N, C-alpha and C positions, 0 to 999 in steps of 0.2 A: 504494500500500500504506500502511496506517496505521503509526504509530510502534510500536504493540504488535506488529503482524505482523512488522515489520522486525527488532525486537529478538529476537522468538521465532525467526525464521528465521536470524539471523546471529550470535547471541551466542556459541554454542559455537566457531564458526570464528574469530571475533575474539578470544575468550578464548585460544585456542590460539596465534594469531599474536602475541599480546602477552606470552606467558609469558616471563619472564626479561628483558624489555626495559625495565621501569620504566613503561611506558605502561599505563594502566588501560583495560580493555575498554570501559567506559562513556565514557571520553574519546573513543575512536575512534568508537564508535557515535554519540555526540552530534555530533561533527564531520560524520560522514556524513549524518546526518539534517538538520542545519542546511544544509549545502552542497548537498544534493540535493533538498530539498523545494520543492514549488510547490503552491499552493492546498491546503495541508494534507496532501498526499500525498508520502510519501517516495519518492525515485527518479523524480519527475515533472519535474524540471528538464530542460531540453533537453540539458545536459551529461551528466546521469546516464542519462536515458531513451534517448538516441541513441548515447552514447559510453562508457557505464559509468564515467564519472569522477564518483564519489560524493563526492570530497574537494576538488574545485576545484583540482586540481594543474595548475599551468601547466607547459608544456614548456620546460625550460632548454635552452641551446644544445647541451649534451651528450646530450640525449634522442635516442635512435635509433629509438624506436617511432613509431607513427602519431600525427598531430596534427590538430587542427581549429581554425580561427579563429572565435571567437564574441565578440560584444560583451559587456562586463561593466561593472558599476559599481564604481569604485574611489574611494578618498578621499585627498585630499592631506594634507599635514602639519598643516593647520589643521582637518581634519575635514570639508572641503567635498567633496561627491560630484561625480564627473565620469564620463562614459562613454568607454570606450576599447575597442579590439579587442585581445584577447589570444590567444595560441596555447596550446592546452590539450592535455594528454596524452589519448590514446584507449586504452581497455582492452577486452579481450574479455569481461570479467565483473566483477561486484562483487568477487569473491575476488581477482582480479588488482589491482584498484584498491586494495583494503584492504591487500594485501601491499606494494604500492608505497608507500602512505601510511606504513605502519609502517617500511619501509626508509628513507624520506625523513626521518622524525623521528628515528629511531635512528642514521642515518648522517651527518647534517649537524650539525657542531659548534655551529652557532648555536642548536640546540634541546637541547643537552646538559642545560641546567637543567630542562627539562621532564621528563626521565627520572628525576630525583631528587626531584621534587615529592612532597609527602606525601599529596596528595589530588587529586581531579578538578578542583575549583574552582581550585586553584593551577596545575594543568596548563593550564586554559583561560586564566588570566591570563598565564602565561608564553608560551603560543602567540601571543597577541596582542602581547605585549611584544616577542617575538622576530621579529615581522613576518610571521606566517603569514597574517594578514588585515589589510587596511588599514581595515576598518570600526571606527569608534570604539566601537560597541556590541557587538563580537564576543563579548567575555567574558560580558556580560549575556545575550545570545541563547543562548550555549552553556549557561549555567547554567539558563535556562528549559527548554531541551530536556532537559538532564540531570534536572531535577526532574520532568519529565513522563514519563520512561522508567525511572527507577531502580526503581520498583515492579514493572516487568515482568520483572526479572531473576530473581527467585526461582522463576518458573515456566518460564524459558527452558531449552531443552535444554543440558546442560553446566554449568548454574549450580550444581547440587548438588555436583559435583566441585570446582568452584572454591571453594565454601564449605568443603568438607572439607579442601582443601589449605591454605586460609587458617588454619583452626583448627589443623591439624597444625603449620604454621609457628609459630603463636603459642605452642603448647604446647612445641615444641622450644626456643624462645627463653627459656623460664622457667628 
């Protein structure tokens, strides 16, 4: 699926998931697109296509759901890549993956600063700083994704409501 199709299909649900959390919907969608894309198609990575893990969420020891072991590229503290096998969470759908991502970011104190960031770019920087990804180019890659999708939001289902809510909030604060 293209980025435009992905945003059109998922914006309303992600917007609803992020209400009141401090996470911006386009932060969540940008992470999903980056983590799940292969050959320019969203959801085409093995992890997303076969296991509905659109966010690259690894299984922690307390994870009780299904898992799968897949090789991945990580980066050491010097920024050098290496290949390793990681255990990943498996989901029944994109919606379950997105809900778990929002729960992970909002429920883990190491990401608390992400939730008070003033904009998506700062959220991307803080996700990388807080260790969500070991890739030294993670922030730049997310910014590229964000810049390529932000124009799709105005026509996405549910985006009109989000704009009205934002305007109402702004007017109320005057």
